[in-house]
C-alpha positions in Angstrom: 22.2 5.5 -7.6 20.9 3.1 -4.7 17.9 4.8 -4.8 17.2 4.5 -8.0 18.5 0.5 -8.1 16.0 0.1 -5.3 13.3 2.0 -7.4 12.3 -0.8 -9.7 9.3 -0.1 -12.4 8.5 -4.0 -11.5 7.5 -2.8 -7.8 5.8 0.0 -9.0 3.8 -2.0 -11.6 3.0 -4.1 -8.5 1.5 -1.9 -6.3 -0.3 -0.7 -10.0 -1.9 -4.2 -10.4 -2.6 -4.2 -6.3 -4.7 -0.9 -6.5 -6.7 -1.7 -9.7 -7.4 -5.0 -7.9 -8.1 -4.0 -4.8 -9.0 -0.2 -5.4 -9.0 2.3 -2.3 -12.8 2.7 -3.0 -13.2 -0.8 -2.5 -10.9 -1.0 0.2 -12.4 1.7 1.9 -16.1 0.6 1.6 -14.7 -3.0 3.2 -13.3 -1.4 6.3 -16.5 0.5 6.5 -18.7 -2.4 6.6 -16.4 -4.0 8.8 -16.4 -1.2 11.2 -12.5 -1.3 11.2 -12.2 2.3 10.5 -9.7 3.9 13.0 -11.2 7.2 15.5 -8.2 8.9 15.6 -5.5 9.8 13.3 -3.0 7.2 12.7 0.5 6.8 11.4 -0.6 3.8 10.0 -4.3 4.2 8.3 -7.0 1.5 8.0 -6.6 1.9 4.0 -2.6 1.6 3.9 -2.8 -1.6 6.5 -4.8 -3.4 4.0 -2.6 -2.3 1.4 0.7 -3.4 3.4 -0.6 -6.6 4.4 -1.4 -7.4 0.2 2.3 -6.0 -0.2 4.3 -8.6 2.4 2.5 -11.3 0.3 4.5 -9.5 -2.9 7.8 -9.1 -1.8 7.9 -11.8 1.1 11.8 -11.7 0.8 11.5 -8.2 2.3 11.5 -6.8 5.7 8.5 -5.1 7.0 10.2 -1.7 6.8 11.4 -2.5 3.1 7.6 -3.9 2.0 6.2 -0.7 4.0 9.1 1.8 1.7 8.3 0.2 -1.9 4.7 0.3 -1.1 4.3 4.1 0.1 6.7 5.4 -2.9 4.1 3.0 -5.2 0.8 4.2 -3.5 2.0 7.6 -4.1 3.2 6.5 -7.8 -0.4 5.4 -8.9 -2.1 8.2 -7.0 -3.7 5.6 -4.2 -2.4 6.5 -1.1 -3.6 6.8 2.0 -5.0 10.2 2.1 -6.1 9.9 -1.7 
């Protein structure tokens, strides 16, 4: 039940709005234009880093771990994960 309480629809909606406002293709294009693409496979790829930075503004009251958890859960749900 704790998972259900933490897995809130408004959080998923916020991630959906984030990925609609900044679609993965746009984020990838900006990363490439800035020549900031990772050279090796990383735990936190460039696209996820951008979304993580934006998500920290959405959930300012939460710590990094909680923001990252919500982001990864939400991106998986929205289909905009780092490997999609």
